[in-house]
N, C-alpha and C positions, 0 to 999 in steps of 0.2 A: 516591492510593492506588496501590500498587505491583500489578503483574500478573504472572503467570508468564511468564518469558522463553521465547519460543518463535518462532523463525525459520521462515519459510515452508518447508514441505516437510522440516523438520528434526524431530528429537526434543526432548522436554524434556530439559533438562540440569540437572546438580546444581551447587549452589553451594558455596562455600568450607567450609561446615558440614556438608555431606552432604545437605541439605534440597534441595527443588526450587529452581533459581535463579529469581529474581525480577528485574523490570526496571521503572524508572520513568523519569520526565521525558522528554526527547527521544527516546531509544531506544525507550521504549515506544510513543510516537506512531508512529515509524518502522515499528515491527513492525505495529502496528494498521493503518496505511495499506497496508503491503504485503499483509497479509491480506485486506483489503477488495478491493484491485484484483486479486489473484490467485485469489480464491475465485470459483467459478461460481455464478451464481444458482441456488438450489434445493438446494445442497449442505448448508446448515444447516437442519435440520427445522423449527425454530421460527421462523426468519427466512428465508422462501423468496425474498424479494426481495434479500437481502444479497449483495454482491459484484458486481464489474464483468466477471469472467470472461475477463480478458485472455489466459489461455492458449489459448482457443478460437480466437484470431486468428492463431496460429502456423500457417504454412503456406498461409495465404490471401494473396491479393493485398492489400497493406496499404491500409487506407482511413484515411490519417494523420489527416486533419481529424475523422473520425467517432470514432476512437480517442482522440484527444485531448479531444474534447467528453465523451465517456464517462467519461474519467479526471476531468476537471474537475468533472462532475456528482457522482460518487462521492466526491470530496474534501469537497464541500459537505455530505455526510452523515456525515462522520467527525467525532466530537466533539474529536479531538485537533488538528483543524485549525481556526485561526481563520478566520472568514470574511472578515475585512478586514485586510490586503489580501488580495485573492483570490489563490488559488494560480496560479503560472505554469506550464504544462504544455508540454513540447515533446516531439513524437514524431517520429522519424526512421526511415525504412526502412533497414534494413541487410541485407546477405546472409543469407537464411534467417530473417529476423525483424524485430524492431523494437528500437529504442534509445528508452528513455524517461527524460527528465530533468524532475523536479518541484522547484519552489521554492515553500516555503509558510512560514506562520508558526505556531509552536507556540500552541495555545489556552491551556496553562496557564502559560507562562513568557513569551510574546511573543517568543520567539527565533526567528531565521530558520533554517529547515531546509532542507537539500537532500537529495534522494533520486535515485538514479540506478541504472538496471537495464536489462538486456537481455533480451528474450524471444526464444529460439531453439528 
């Protein structure tokens, strides 16, 4: 079932017919994973435990192993991510932030997915 297209920290966008844009498949899974990882716990009123809160680590001394474990744990909670094989998470300290690389399998299609982003 499609979902509204909504990239993290962006506005909803319009589709080609003027309606709200929708997304499905691998892109929907990527958007959901990013939303989970970048949302701070407590920001969703009815799901106070939702989110990894990765932006709270910006500016702190990076605890790379701790952050990688946090991401891995959150990935197991995301329905878009297949549990087997387990996601592979790589976190690297970069100047003024972190670089995150994730490889996982989409639960719906079984396709491999890569996701990479920097937190600065």
